[in-house]
C-alpha positions as CSV (number, residue, x, y, z in Angstrom):
1,M,200.1,50.4,69.0
2,K,198.2,53.4,70.5
3,H,195.0,54.9,69.0
4,A,193.2,58.2,69.1
5,S,191.2,56.8,72.0
6,D,194.4,56.6,74.0
7,I,194.9,60.4,73.9
8,V,194.2,61.9,77.3
9,L,192.1,65.1,77.2
10,F,192.2,66.7,80.6
11,H,188.8,68.3,80.2
12,R,187.2,64.9,79.2
13,H,188.9,62.5,81.6
14,Q,189.0,62.1,85.3
15,P,192.4,62.3,86.9
16,T,194.1,59.0,87.8
17,V,195.2,60.7,91.1
18,H,193.6,63.6,93.0
19,D,195.6,64.8,95.9
20,E,194.9,67.8,98.2
21,F,197.6,68.5,100.7
22,T,199.5,71.2,102.6
23,T,203.3,71.6,102.3
24,A,205.2,69.9,105.1
25,P,205.9,72.3,108.0
26,E,209.6,72.0,107.7
27,K,209.5,73.2,104.0
28,R,206.9,75.9,104.5
29,L,208.2,79.5,104.8
30,S,204.9,81.4,104.7
31,G,201.2,80.8,104.1
32,E,199.3,77.6,104.5
33,G,201.0,75.8,101.6
34,V,197.6,74.4,100.4
35,Q,198.1,72.5,97.1
36,T,196.0,70.3,94.8
37,V,197.4,67.9,92.2
38,D,195.2,66.2,89.6
39,N,197.4,63.7,87.7
40,F,195.9,62.7,84.4
41,Y,198.6,60.6,82.9
42,S,201.5,58.4,84.0
43,D,203.5,56.2,81.6
44,E,204.0,52.5,82.2
45,T,207.5,53.2,83.6
46,S,206.3,55.8,86.1
47,Q,209.0,58.2,84.7
48,F,206.6,60.6,82.9
49,H,203.5,62.3,84.4
50,A,201.2,65.1,83.3
51,G,198.4,66.9,85.0
52,L,197.1,70.1,86.7
53,W,198.5,71.7,89.9
54,S,197.0,74.6,91.9
55,G,198.2,76.3,95.0
56,G,197.3,79.1,97.4
57,I,199.4,82.0,98.5
58,G,202.5,81.0,100.3
59,A,206.1,80.0,100.0
60,W,208.1,76.8,100.5
61,T,211.4,75.3,99.7
62,V,211.8,73.0,96.7
63,R,214.4,70.5,95.5
64,Y,213.7,69.1,92.0
65,T,214.9,65.6,91.2
66,E,212.7,65.7,88.1
67,H,212.5,67.9,85.0
68,E,209.2,69.8,84.9
69,F,207.6,71.6,82.0
70,C,204.8,74.0,83.0
71,T,202.3,76.4,81.6
72,L,200.9,78.8,84.2
73,L,197.2,79.1,83.6
74,E,196.3,81.4,86.4
75,G,198.0,83.6,89.0
76,R,201.6,84.7,89.6
77,V,204.5,82.8,91.2
78,R,208.1,83.6,92.0
79,V,210.8,81.0,91.8
80,T,214.1,81.8,93.6
81,D,217.3,79.8,93.5
82,R,219.6,79.3,96.5
83,D,221.8,82.2,95.4
84,G,218.8,84.6,95.6
85,Q,218.2,85.0,91.9
86,S,214.5,84.8,91.0
87,V,212.1,84.8,88.1
88,E,208.5,85.9,88.3
89,L,206.0,84.0,86.2
90,K,202.5,85.0,85.2
91,A,199.5,83.3,83.5
92,G,200.4,82.4,80.0
93,D,204.1,81.7,80.7
94,H,205.6,78.4,79.7
95,F,208.8,77.3,81.5
96,V,211.0,74.3,82.5
97,I,212.5,73.7,85.9
98,P,215.4,71.4,85.4
99,A,216.3,68.5,87.7
100,G,218.8,69.7,90.3
101,F,217.1,73.1,91.0
102,E,216.9,74.0,94.6
103,G,215.3,77.1,96.0
104,V,211.9,78.6,96.9
105,W,208.5,78.4,95.1
106,E,206.4,81.3,96.1
107,V,202.7,81.8,95.1
108,L,202.0,85.5,94.9
109,E,198.5,85.1,93.6
110,P,196.5,81.8,93.7
111,A,197.9,79.8,90.8
112,K,197.1,77.0,88.5
113,K,199.4,75.3,86.0
114,T,199.7,72.3,83.7
115,Y,202.7,70.2,84.3
116,A,204.6,67.5,82.5
117,I,207.3,65.8,84.6
118,F,210.1,63.4,83.6
119,E,212.2,61.7,86.2
120,A,214.6,59.0,85.0
121,S,214.7,55.7,86.8
122,R,217.8,55.2,88.9
């Protein structure tokens, strides 16, 4: 049984993982691809994760094997599929990127988002 003390409040807890990195050169289309991930929660199966992501201006290719729910807290991004269709997202937008999506993630203004990721075990 879980208790109220098991609830993870991002503003009160330290991340379980803090990672600062740049997008791999073979995926980077523009910018430096600087990103930060603070993961605050992973379930015991390692299929579900939640945390904060931030990134600087730039663009890189993406291929989602996971389902990701996000809320953009700051900035603007454009997500473009392989057919060239895109959606522009701004602070306050809530969205899901489904597993199987392939395209380009472009940060138009430095951005920060919350994320909740589910990736089924294979």
